[in-house]
C-alpha positions as CSV (number, residue, x, y, z in Angstrom):
1,X,3.0,-55.4,-5.5
2,X,5.8,-52.8,-5.8
3,X,5.8,-49.7,-3.6
4,X,5.0,-46.3,-5.0
5,X,8.7,-45.4,-4.9
6,X,9.6,-48.6,-6.7
7,X,6.9,-48.0,-9.4
8,X,8.3,-44.5,-10.0
9,X,11.8,-45.8,-10.3
10,X,10.6,-48.5,-12.7
11,X,8.8,-46.1,-15.0
12,X,11.8,-43.6,-14.8
13,X,14.0,-46.5,-16.1
14,X,11.6,-47.3,-19.0
15,X,9.9,-50.3,-17.5
16,X,6.3,-51.2,-18.2
17,X,3.8,-51.0,-15.4
18,X,1.1,-53.6,-15.0
19,X,-2.7,-52.9,-15.0
20,X,-2.8,-53.6,-11.2
21,X,0.1,-51.3,-10.5
22,X,-1.4,-48.4,-12.4
23,X,-4.8,-49.0,-10.7
24,X,-3.2,-49.0,-7.3
25,X,-1.3,-45.9,-8.1
26,X,-4.4,-44.0,-9.3
27,X,-6.3,-45.1,-6.2
28,X,-3.5,-43.7,-4.1
29,X,-3.7,-40.4,-5.9
30,X,-7.4,-40.1,-5.0
31,X,-7.2,-41.3,-1.4
32,X,-4.1,-39.4,-0.6
33,X,-1.7,-42.3,-0.2
34,X,0.3,-41.0,-3.2
35,X,1.7,-37.5,-2.6
36,X,1.5,-34.6,-5.1
37,X,5.2,-34.9,-5.6
38,X,4.9,-38.6,-6.5
39,X,2.0,-38.0,-8.9
40,X,4.1,-35.2,-10.5
41,X,7.0,-37.6,-10.8
42,X,4.8,-40.1,-12.5
43,X,3.7,-37.5,-15.1
44,X,7.3,-36.6,-15.9
45,X,8.3,-40.3,-16.1
46,X,5.3,-41.0,-18.4
47,X,6.2,-38.0,-20.5
48,X,9.9,-38.9,-21.0
49,X,9.6,-42.6,-21.2
50,X,6.1,-42.9,-22.8
51,X,3.1,-45.1,-22.0
52,X,2.4,-48.1,-24.2
53,X,-1.1,-49.0,-25.4
54,X,-1.8,-51.4,-22.4
55,X,-0.5,-48.8,-19.9
56,X,-2.6,-46.0,-21.5
57,X,-5.8,-48.2,-21.4
58,X,-5.1,-49.1,-17.8
59,X,-4.5,-45.5,-16.8
60,X,-7.7,-44.5,-18.6
61,X,-9.9,-47.1,-17.0
62,X,-8.4,-46.6,-13.5
63,X,-9.1,-42.8,-13.8
64,X,-12.6,-43.5,-15.1
65,X,-13.3,-45.8,-12.1
66,X,-11.7,-43.3,-9.6
67,X,-15.1,-41.7,-9.1
68,X,-18.8,-42.1,-9.8
69,X,-20.1,-42.7,-13.3
70,X,-23.2,-43.2,-15.3
71,X,-23.9,-46.8,-16.3
72,X,-24.1,-47.8,-20.0
73,X,-27.7,-48.5,-21.1
74,X,-29.1,-45.8,-18.8
75,X,-31.6,-45.0,-21.5
76,X,-33.1,-47.1,-24.3
77,X,-31.5,-44.8,-27.0
78,X,-27.8,-45.2,-27.9
79,X,-25.6,-42.7,-26.0
80,X,-23.1,-40.9,-28.1
81,X,-20.9,-37.8,-27.3
82,X,-18.5,-35.7,-29.3
83,X,-15.2,-34.3,-28.2
84,X,-13.0,-31.7,-29.9
85,X,-9.3,-31.2,-29.3
86,X,-10.0,-27.4,-29.2
87,X,-10.2,-24.6,-31.7
88,X,-10.9,-20.9,-32.2
89,X,-14.6,-20.1,-32.4
90,X,-15.4,-23.8,-32.0
91,X,-19.0,-23.7,-30.9
92,X,-20.1,-26.9,-32.6
93,X,-21.2,-28.6,-29.4
94,X,-23.9,-26.0,-28.9
95,X,-25.4,-27.1,-32.2
96,X,-24.5,-30.8,-32.1
97,X,-26.3,-31.7,-28.9
98,X,-29.7,-30.3,-30.1
99,X,-29.2,-31.9,-33.6
100,X,-28.2,-35.3,-32.2
101,X,-31.0,-35.4,-29.7
102,X,-33.5,-34.4,-32.4
103,X,-32.1,-37.4,-34.4
104,X,-32.9,-39.9,-31.6
105,X,-29.6,-40.0,-29.8
106,X,-29.0,-39.7,-26.1
107,X,-26.2,-37.2,-25.5
108,X,-24.6,-37.0,-22.0
109,X,-22.0,-34.3,-22.5
110,X,-19.5,-33.4,-19.8
111,X,-17.3,-30.6,-21.0
112,X,-14.4,-28.5,-19.6
113,X,-13.5,-24.9,-19.2
114,X,-11.2,-23.1,-21.6
115,X,-7.4,-23.0,-20.9
116,X,-5.0,-21.2,-23.1
117,X,-6.2,-19.9,-26.5
118,X,-9.2,-22.2,-26.9
119,X,-12.6,-21.5,-25.3
120,X,-14.3,-24.1,-23.2
121,X,-17.9,-25.3,-23.7
122,X,-18.6,-24.8,-20.0
123,X,-17.6,-21.1,-20.3
124,X,-19.9,-20.7,-23.2
125,X,-22.8,-22.3,-21.4
126,X,-22.2,-20.2,-18.2
127,X,-22.5,-17.1,-20.3
128,X,-26.2,-17.9,-20.6
129,X,-27.9,-16.1,-17.7
130,X,-28.8,-18.6,-14.9
131,X,-27.4,-21.7,-16.7
132,X,-26.2,-24.3,-14.3
133,X,-23.3,-26.6,-15.2
134,X,-23.0,-28.4,-11.9
135,X,-25.4,-31.3,-11.0
136,X,-25.0,-34.5,-8.9
137,X,-25.1,-37.8,-10.8
138,X,-28.7,-38.6,-9.7
139,X,-29.8,-35.3,-11.3
140,X,-27.9,-36.1,-14.4
141,X,-29.4,-39.6,-14.7
142,X,-32.9,-38.0,-14.2
143,X,-32.1,-35.5,-17.0
144,X,-31.1,-38.4,-19.3
145,X,-34.3,-40.3,-18.6
146,X,-36.6,-37.3,-19.0
147,X,-34.9,-35.4,-21.7
148,X,-32.2,-37.6,-23.3
149,X,-29.3,-35.2,-22.8
150,X,-27.4,-32.8,-20.6
151,X,-24.6,-30.3,-21.1
152,X,-22.6,-29.8,-17.9
153,X,-19.1,-29.5,-16.5
154,X,-17.0,-32.0,-14.7
155,X,-17.9,-32.4,-11.1
156,X,-15.6,-33.5,-8.3
157,X,-17.3,-36.9,-8.3
158,X,-16.5,-37.7,-12.0
159,X,-13.0,-38.9,-12.7
160,X,-11.4,-37.1,-9.7
161,X,-8.0,-38.6,-10.5
162,X,-8.1,-36.7,-13.8
163,X,-8.5,-33.3,-12.0
164,X,-5.5,-34.0,-9.9
165,X,-3.3,-35.3,-12.7
166,X,-4.3,-32.6,-15.2
167,X,-3.5,-29.8,-12.7
168,X,0.0,-31.4,-12.2
169,X,0.5,-31.8,-15.9
170,X,-0.2,-28.1,-16.5
171,X,2.2,-27.2,-13.7
172,X,5.0,-29.6,-14.7
173,X,5.1,-29.1,-18.5
174,X,3.8,-32.6,-19.3
175,X,0.6,-31.7,-21.0
176,X,1.6,-32.9,-24.5
177,X,2.2,-36.6,-23.7
178,X,-0.2,-38.7,-25.9
179,X,-0.9,-41.3,-23.3
180,X,-1.7,-38.8,-20.6
181,X,-3.9,-36.8,-23.1
182,X,-5.8,-40.0,-24.0
183,X,-6.5,-40.9,-20.4
184,X,-7.6,-37.4,-19.6
185,X,-10.0,-37.2,-22.5
186,X,-11.5,-40.7,-22.3
187,X,-11.7,-41.1,-18.5
188,X,-14.3,-38.3,-18.4
189,X,-16.1,-39.5,-21.6
190,X,-16.2,-43.2,-20.4
191,X,-17.8,-41.9,-17.1
192,X,-20.8,-40.7,-19.1
193,X,-21.9,-44.3,-19.9
194,X,-21.3,-43.9,-23.7
195,X,-22.0,-46.4,-26.4
196,X,-20.0,-44.3,-28.9
197,X,-17.8,-41.3,-29.3
198,X,-17.0,-38.9,-32.2
199,X,-13.7,-37.1,-32.1
200,X,-13.1,-33.8,-33.8
201,X,-9.3,-33.7,-34.3
202,X,-8.4,-30.1,-35.1
203,X,-5.3,-29.5,-37.3
204,X,-3.7,-26.2,-38.2
205,X,-2.2,-23.0,-36.8
206,X,-5.1,-22.4,-34.5
207,X,-5.1,-25.9,-33.0
208,X,-3.0,-27.7,-30.4
209,X,-1.9,-30.1,-33.1
210,X,-0.4,-28.2,-35.9
211,X,0.3,-31.2,-38.2
212,X,-1.9,-34.1,-39.5
213,X,0.8,-36.5,-38.3
214,X,0.4,-35.3,-34.7
215,X,-3.3,-35.6,-34.9
216,X,-3.0,-39.1,-36.3
217,X,-0.8,-40.2,-33.4
218,X,-3.3,-39.0,-30.8
219,X,-6.2,-40.4,-32.8
220,X,-4.6,-43.8,-32.9
221,X,-4.1,-43.8,-29.2
222,X,-7.7,-42.8,-28.6
223,X,-9.0,-45.4,-31.1
224,X,-7.0,-48.2,-29.4
225,X,-8.4,-47.5,-26.0
226,X,-11.9,-47.2,-27.2
227,X,-11.6,-50.5,-29.0
228,X,-10.2,-52.1,-25.8
229,X,-13.4,-51.2,-23.9
230,X,-15.8,-51.8,-26.7
231,X,-16.9,-48.3,-27.4
232,X,-17.5,-47.3,-31.1
233,X,-15.4,-44.4,-32.2
234,X,-15.2,-42.2,-35.3
235,X,-12.6,-39.6,-36.0
236,X,-12.9,-36.5,-38.2
237,X,-9.7,-34.5,-38.9
238,X,-10.8,-30.9,-39.5
239,X,-9.1,-27.6,-40.4
240,X,-8.3,-25.1,-37.8
241,X,-6.5,-22.3,-39.6
242,X,-9.2,-19.6,-39.5
243,X,-11.8,-18.9,-36.8
244,X,-14.9,-21.1,-37.2
245,X,-18.0,-19.2,-38.1
246,X,-18.3,-15.5,-37.3
247,X,-17.9,-15.3,-33.5
248,X,-15.0,-16.0,-31.1
249,X,-15.8,-15.7,-27.4
250,X,-18.4,-17.2,-25.0
251,X,-21.7,-15.4,-25.1
252,X,-21.2,-14.3,-28.8
253,X,-20.7,-17.9,-29.8
254,X,-23.9,-18.9,-28.0
255,X,-25.8,-16.2,-29.8
256,X,-24.3,-17.3,-33.1
257,X,-25.3,-20.9,-32.4
258,X,-28.9,-20.1,-31.6
259,X,-29.1,-18.0,-34.8
260,X,-27.6,-20.8,-36.9
261,X,-30.2,-23.3,-35.6
262,X,-33.0,-20.8,-36.2
263,X,-31.8,-19.7,-39.7
264,X,-29.5,-22.4,-41.1
265,X,-29.4,-20.8,-44.6
266,X,-27.9,-17.6,-43.0
267,X,-25.3,-19.5,-41.0
268,X,-21.5,-19.4,-41.8
269,X,-20.8,-22.1,-44.5
270,X,-17.8,-23.5,-42.6
271,X,-19.8,-23.8,-39.4
272,X,-22.6,-25.6,-41.3
273,X,-20.3,-28.0,-43.1
274,X,-18.4,-28.9,-39.9
275,X,-21.5,-29.3,-37.8
276,X,-23.4,-31.4,-40.4
277,X,-20.4,-33.7,-40.8
278,X,-19.9,-34.2,-37.0
279,X,-23.6,-34.7,-36.4
280,X,-23.9,-37.2,-39.2
281,X,-20.9,-39.1,-37.7
282,X,-22.8,-39.2,-34.4
283,X,-25.9,-40.6,-36.1
284,X,-23.8,-43.3,-37.9
285,X,-22.1,-44.2,-34.6
286,X,-25.4,-44.5,-32.9
287,X,-27.1,-46.3,-35.8
288,X,-24.5,-48.1,-37.8
289,X,-27.1,-49.5,-40.2
290,X,-27.6,-46.0,-41.7
291,X,-25.3,-45.0,-44.5
292,X,-23.6,-41.6,-44.8
293,X,-26.3,-40.2,-47.1
294,X,-29.2,-41.2,-44.8
295,X,-27.4,-39.9,-41.7
296,X,-26.7,-36.5,-43.4
297,X,-30.3,-36.2,-44.6
298,X,-31.6,-36.9,-41.1
299,X,-29.4,-34.2,-39.6
300,X,-30.5,-31.7,-42.2
301,X,-34.1,-32.5,-41.6
302,X,-33.7,-32.0,-37.8
303,X,-32.0,-28.7,-38.5
304,X,-34.3,-27.2,-41.0
305,X,-37.6,-28.5,-39.4
306,X,-36.8,-26.5,-36.2
307,X,-36.6,-29.7,-34.1
308,X,-33.0,-29.0,-33.1
309,X,-33.9,-25.4,-32.2
310,X,-36.6,-26.7,-29.9
311,X,-34.1,-28.9,-28.2
312,X,-31.7,-25.9,-27.8
313,X,-34.4,-23.9,-26.0
314,X,-35.2,-26.9,-23.8
315,X,-31.6,-27.3,-23.0
316,X,-31.4,-23.8,-21.7
317,X,-34.6,-24.2,-19.7
318,X,-33.8,-27.5,-17.9
319,X,-30.3,-26.2,-16.9
320,X,-31.9,-23.1,-15.3
321,X,-31.1,-20.6,-18.0
322,X,-33.1,-17.6,-19.1
323,X,-32.8,-17.0,-22.8
324,X,-34.6,-13.7,-22.9
325,X,-32.3,-12.3,-20.1
326,X,-29.4,-13.7,-22.1
327,X,-30.5,-11.7,-25.2
328,X,-30.7,-8.6,-23.1
329,X,-27.2,-9.2,-21.7
330,X,-25.9,-9.5,-25.3
331,X,-27.7,-6.4,-26.6
332,X,-26.4,-4.3,-23.7
333,X,-22.8,-5.3,-24.2
334,X,-20.7,-2.4,-25.6
335,X,-18.7,-3.0,-28.8
336,X,-15.7,-1.4,-30.6
337,X,-16.3,-1.3,-34.3
338,X,-13.4,-2.0,-36.8
339,X,-13.9,-0.3,-40.2
340,X,-12.4,-1.2,-43.6
341,X,-10.0,1.6,-44.6
342,X,-9.8,0.6,-48.3
343,X,-11.8,-1.3,-51.0
344,X,-10.7,-4.8,-51.7
345,X,-11.1,-8.4,-50.7
346,X,-10.7,-9.4,-47.1
347,X,-7.6,-11.5,-46.8
348,X,-6.6,-14.6,-44.7
349,X,-7.4,-14.3,-41.0
350,X,-5.0,-16.1,-38.6
351,X,-7.0,-18.0,-36.0
352,X,-4.2,-18.0,-33.4
353,X,-3.8,-14.2,-33.7
354,X,-7.5,-13.8,-33.4
355,X,-7.5,-16.0,-30.3
356,X,-4.8,-13.8,-28.7
357,X,-6.9,-10.7,-29.4
358,X,-9.8,-12.5,-27.7
359,X,-7.6,-13.2,-24.7
360,X,-6.9,-9.5,-24.5
361,X,-10.6,-8.8,-24.4
362,X,-11.1,-11.3,-21.6
363,X,-12.4,-14.4,-23.5
364,X,-10.2,-17.0,-21.9
365,X,-7.8,-17.9,-19.1
366,X,-4.1,-18.8,-18.8
367,X,-4.7,-20.5,-15.4
368,X,-7.7,-22.5,-14.3
369,X,-8.3,-20.0,-11.5
370,X,-8.5,-17.0,-13.9
371,X,-11.9,-15.4,-14.4
372,X,-13.4,-14.8,-17.9
373,X,-15.6,-12.0,-19.1
374,X,-18.7,-13.9,-20.5
375,X,-19.5,-10.9,-22.8
376,X,-16.0,-10.6,-24.2
377,X,-15.6,-11.7,-27.8
378,X,-15.1,-10.8,-31.5
379,X,-17.8,-11.0,-34.1
380,X,-16.8,-10.8,-37.8
381,X,-19.1,-8.9,-40.1
382,X,-17.0,-9.9,-43.1
383,X,-15.2,-13.1,-43.9
384,X,-12.1,-14.1,-45.8
385,X,-12.6,-13.7,-49.6
386,X,-15.5,-11.3,-49.2
387,X,-15.4,-8.0,-51.2
388,X,-15.6,-5.0,-48.9
389,X,-15.6,-1.2,-49.4
390,X,-14.0,1.5,-47.4
391,X,-16.2,2.3,-44.4
392,X,-17.8,-1.2,-44.2
393,X,-17.8,-2.8,-40.8
394,X,-15.3,-5.7,-40.7
395,X,-15.7,-6.8,-37.0
396,X,-17.0,-5.8,-33.6
397,X,-15.0,-6.3,-30.4
398,X,-17.0,-6.9,-27.2
399,X,-15.8,-6.6,-23.6
400,X,-17.2,-5.4,-20.3
401,X,-14.1,-3.4,-19.6
402,X,-13.5,-0.5,-22.0
403,X,-9.7,-0.7,-21.7
404,X,-9.6,-4.3,-22.7
405,X,-12.1,-3.7,-25.5
406,X,-9.9,-0.9,-26.9
407,X,-6.7,-3.0,-26.5
408,X,-8.2,-6.0,-28.2
409,X,-9.5,-3.9,-31.1
410,X,-6.0,-2.4,-31.6
411,X,-4.6,-5.9,-31.7
412,X,-7.2,-7.2,-34.1
413,X,-7.2,-4.3,-36.6
414,X,-3.9,-5.1,-38.4
415,X,-5.1,-8.7,-38.9
416,X,-8.0,-7.6,-41.1
417,X,-6.3,-6.6,-44.3
418,X,-7.8,-6.2,-47.7
419,X,-6.1,-7.2,-50.9
420,X,-6.7,-6.8,-54.6
421,X,-5.4,-10.3,-55.4
422,X,-8.2,-12.9,-56.1
423,X,-8.6,-15.3,-53.2
424,X,-8.6,-19.1,-53.7
425,X,-11.9,-20.8,-52.8
426,X,-12.0,-22.1,-49.2
427,X,-11.1,-25.8,-48.9
428,X,-13.4,-28.3,-47.2
429,X,-13.3,-28.2,-43.4
430,X,-13.0,-32.0,-43.4
431,X,-9.4,-33.2,-44.1
432,X,-9.9,-36.9,-43.5
433,X,-12.2,-39.4,-41.7
434,X,-11.4,-42.6,-39.8
């Protein structure tokens, strides 16, 4: 076996590392035999020289096995999770878990915090008063047996190598490498004991991947590793040009999600379309004998019957949350109203620009150590293509700090423009399915 220094030289020079070498290196990252400088050098070498399919699979599995994990077959129902590559207003996980559970699927969901312009599911969950996102693995197993799901954050016991490597990637400018991204995403997902995974590959100006070609390249890497370990995977390539739904933030997205489950006919059409497509993909992944029509019908029944809403309230309860106190928090959050100045049709709304306004309000973080304001956010009262009149409310900007609230409103106001030109109908949220 080559030494760590020899491995780094080999990768720097474009050589391929073996499964055993990568496993030994990752074990060294966790136990301290590999220094932070050496781990950072590996990230840079992997980024500049690339990782082939075998190396990526070896890195993923060694990171998965670097900590504790839930065993496959923990429950009698198939275990399927969903992962999104990140978007603006992307609250679909908050609807998908209740819908999938109501459709007979076990959903062990370990999520992350937001970094950069995209919000993290953990931040949204922690905006619910009292909601706990940290549990040991025995407690998570018990939740799966008793309830068939959990929605939590990554603990120090789950894929600890990923936490080390990810922090170094962020610090060394090596976040974009496909092999490293694949290993980071899948090591946490494989630790959940999954039978299947649905990937929401965001594409557009509000996504990390601006082009379909970039999304295809990452999806191919993820698909190959899933196939290597025998986990069924489906990929939906979805639009991320305008904010999803009506809310962008943490608590405001939770409020929108509960309202959508409670009143599906009043929910934003793009959110409904995207959620139904992803949930149906989860059903087909769990039950491959069901065709697309049957899967979608099952999802719609779980939604409109109220079964998914019951799971949502149970989710809040078993994680220690207080929904009534959460509603009080939301109702007491001050808002700055943005009013239409002229009659017309509301034009295109740039998702990335909205995300930046949200950051100003306090929605997200630029570093993992940054705090977020759970109440910060933007709620749109009008959507692209809607006819509005002077004096109508276009949006409300929320923040605990008045200065940030005012600044975010000033940033958002010029983005909400009316036009007299007719708007084209909104395209489908689904670009392509693998």
